[in-house]
C-alpha positions in Angstrom: -22.3 18.0 -8.1 -23.1 14.6 -9.3 -19.3 13.9 -9.6 -18.6 14.9 -6.0 -21.5 12.8 -4.7 -20.6 10.0 -6.7 -17.1 9.8 -5.7 -18.2 9.9 -2.1 -20.8 7.1 -2.5 -18.2 4.8 -4.3 -15.6 5.6 -1.8 -17.8 4.6 1.1 -18.5 1.3 -0.5 -14.9 0.8 -1.3 -13.8 1.3 2.2 -16.6 -0.7 3.7 -15.4 -3.7 1.6 -11.9 -3.3 2.9 -13.0 -3.0 6.6 -15.4 -6.0 6.3 -12.5 -8.1 4.9 -10.4 -7.0 7.8 -12.9 -8.0 10.2 -13.6 -11.3 8.5 -10.1 -12.3 8.7 -9.6 -11.1 12.2 -7.2 -8.3 11.2 -9.3 -5.2 12.2 -7.6 -4.7 15.5 -4.0 -5.2 14.2 -1.7 -1.9 13.5 -2.4 -1.0 10.0 -0.1 0.6 7.4 -1.7 2.1 4.3 0.3 2.2 1.2 -0.7 3.7 -2.2 1.4 2.0 -4.8 1.3 -0.2 -7.9 -0.2 -3.4 -6.8 2.9 -5.5 -7.9 5.4 -3.4 -5.8 4.8 -4.6 -2.2 3.9 -8.0 -3.5 7.2 -8.4 -5.4 9.3 -6.9 -2.6 8.1 -9.4 -0.2 7.4 -12.6 -2.0 9.5 -12.5 -5.4 12.5 -14.0 -3.8 11.1 -16.9 -1.9 8.5 -17.6 -4.8 11.3 -17.9 -7.4 13.9 -19.5 -5.4 13.7 -22.7 -7.4 14.0 -20.8 -10.6 16.9 -18.8 -9.4 18.7 -20.9 -6.9 21.8 -18.6 -7.0 19.6 -15.9 -5.6 18.8 -12.4 -7.2 18.4 -9.0 -5.6 14.9 -7.4 -5.3 15.9 -4.9 -8.0 17.0 -7.7 -10.3 13.7 -9.6 -9.8 11.7 -6.5 -10.3 13.2 -5.9 -13.6 12.5 -9.5 -14.6 8.9 -9.5 -13.5 8.1 -6.2 -15.4 8.8 -8.0 -18.8 5.6 -9.3 -20.4 7.3 -12.6 -21.5 7.7 -13.4 -17.9 4.0 -13.7 -17.1 4.5 -17.2 -15.8 6.9 -15.9 -13.1 4.5 -13.2 -12.2 1.7 -15.8 -11.8 4.0 -17.8 -9.6 4.7 -14.8 -7.3 1.0 -14.0 -7.0 0.0 -17.6 -6.0 2.9 -17.8 -3.5 1.8 -14.4 -1.9 -1.9 -15.6 -1.7 -0.6 -18.7 0.2 1.5 -16.7 2.7 -0.6 -13.8 4.0 -1.8 -11.8 1.0 -5.5 -11.2 0.4 -6.4 -9.7 -3.1 -9.7 -7.5 -3.1 -10.7 -6.7 -6.6 -12.8 -3.5 -6.6 -16.5 -4.1 -6.4 -17.5 -0.5 -5.8 -16.9 1.4 -9.0 -13.7 3.2 -7.8 -11.4 1.2 -10.0 -9.1 0.9 -7.0 -8.1 -2.7 -6.3 -6.7 -3.4 -2.9 -4.3 -6.0 -1.4 -4.1 -6.9 2.3 -0.9 -8.4 3.8 -0.8 -10.2 7.1 2.8 -9.9 7.9 2.5 -12.6 10.7 2.3 -15.2 7.9 5.4 -14.0 5.9 8.0 -16.7 5.3 10.6 -14.8 7.2 13.7 -17.1 6.8 13.1 -16.9 3.0 12.6 -13.3 2.4 15.3 -11.0 0.7 18.1 -9.9 3.0 17.9 -6.4 1.7 14.7 -5.9 3.6 16.4 -6.1 7.1 13.2 -7.0 8.8 12.9 -7.7 12.4 11.0 -11.1 12.6 10.5 -10.8 16.4 8.9 -7.4 16.1 6.6 -8.5 13.3 5.6 -11.6 15.1 4.8 -9.8 18.3 3.0 -6.6 16.6 1.6 -8.6 13.6 1.2 -5.4 11.5 -1.2 -5.3 8.5 -0.4 -3.7 5.2 -3.3 -2.3 3.1 -2.0 -1.6 -0.3 -4.3 0.5 -2.4 -3.9 1.0 -6.3 -3.3 4.7 -7.0 -5.9 7.3 -6.6 -5.5 10.9 -7.5 -6.9 14.3 -6.5 -10.4 14.4 -5.2 -10.9 10.6 -5.5 -7.8 10.1 -3.2 -9.3 12.4 -0.6 -12.8 10.7 -0.6 -11.4 7.2 -0.5 -8.9 8.0 2.2 -11.5 9.9 4.3 -13.8 7.0 4.1 -11.1 4.4 4.8 -10.1 6.2 8.0 -13.6 6.1 9.5 -14.5 3.5 12.0 -16.4 0.3 10.9 -20.0 0.7 12.5 -22.4 -2.1 12.8 -25.7 -2.2 14.8 -24.0 -3.9 17.7 -20.5 -2.3 17.7 -18.1 0.3 16.3 -14.5 -0.6 15.4 -11.9 2.2 14.9 -9.4 1.8 12.1 -6.0 1.3 13.9 -3.9 3.1 11.2 -0.3 3.7 12.1 1.1 5.1 8.9 0.1 6.2 5.4 2.7 6.0 2.6 2.6 6.9 -1.0 5.1 5.1 -3.3 6.3 6.6 -6.7 3.7 7.9 -9.2 5.2 11.4 -9.3 6.3 13.2 -12.5 9.6 15.1 -12.3 11.8 16.8 -15.0 15.0 16.1 -13.2 16.3 13.1 -11.0 16.8 9.3 -11.2 14.6 6.4 -10.1 14.5 6.1 -6.3 15.3 9.7 -5.8 13.3 11.2 -2.7 11.3 14.2 -4.0 10.4 16.9 -1.5 7.3 19.0 -2.3 7.5 22.9 -2.2 3.8 23.3 -1.9 0.6 21.4 -0.9 -2.1 22.1 -3.5 -5.8 21.4 -2.3 -7.3 20.6 -5.6 -10.5 22.4 -6.6 -10.0 25.3 -4.2 -7.8 28.4 -3.8 -6.1 26.8 -0.6 -2.6 26.3 -1.8 0.1 26.2 0.9 3.7 26.9 -0.1 6.3 25.1 2.0 9.5 27.0 2.6 12.9 25.2 2.9 13.0 26.2 6.6 9.7 24.3 7.2 10.9 21.3 5.2 14.3 21.0 7.2 12.2 21.2 10.4 9.9 18.4 9.2 12.8 16.3 8.2 14.5 17.0 11.5 11.5 15.9 13.4 11.1 12.7 11.5 14.8 11.9 12.0 
């Protein structure tokens, strides 16, 4: 019981910190996309190429830069990317709640569009018009993931007003263990397991095909 209550309390404080930061930076009414991922992932995808343009004037792909930045001896390059990101729309929110889930908020309206990697194939006109916000949270698992996401999706309430969370999408990147397959493969689940309960829901291939067809 203490574990369940504790997670809920920590998750509420964690989510409130994020919502207050969004409001403080006038981002709370923008379309929001929540991403669960390693914190270096989205940051490197968006900022590594422009941040390291002087170091690699010949240009490198996102994949090549990711391989370089993962090496411990390239800590100076990692620092350079982070500082560039913080100067071009990234807000880092170290956890103060006890969840150990750090967060990054990206204001896409401040991206250096002309310098971004061509592989991204972004639409600058759309981004400047819609100004979506990316909320990248470090990985949560099991019941903690449920509690934190449940709290994050609730409106921000004050004594004077209530602001709904304008969430457009939720994505989970990586962090899945498989016995077969290669990096970058798309893994389709065969069941949804509601941790701690007997509510397990097998997904038949017919249902999976229907879901994929609807998304297409």
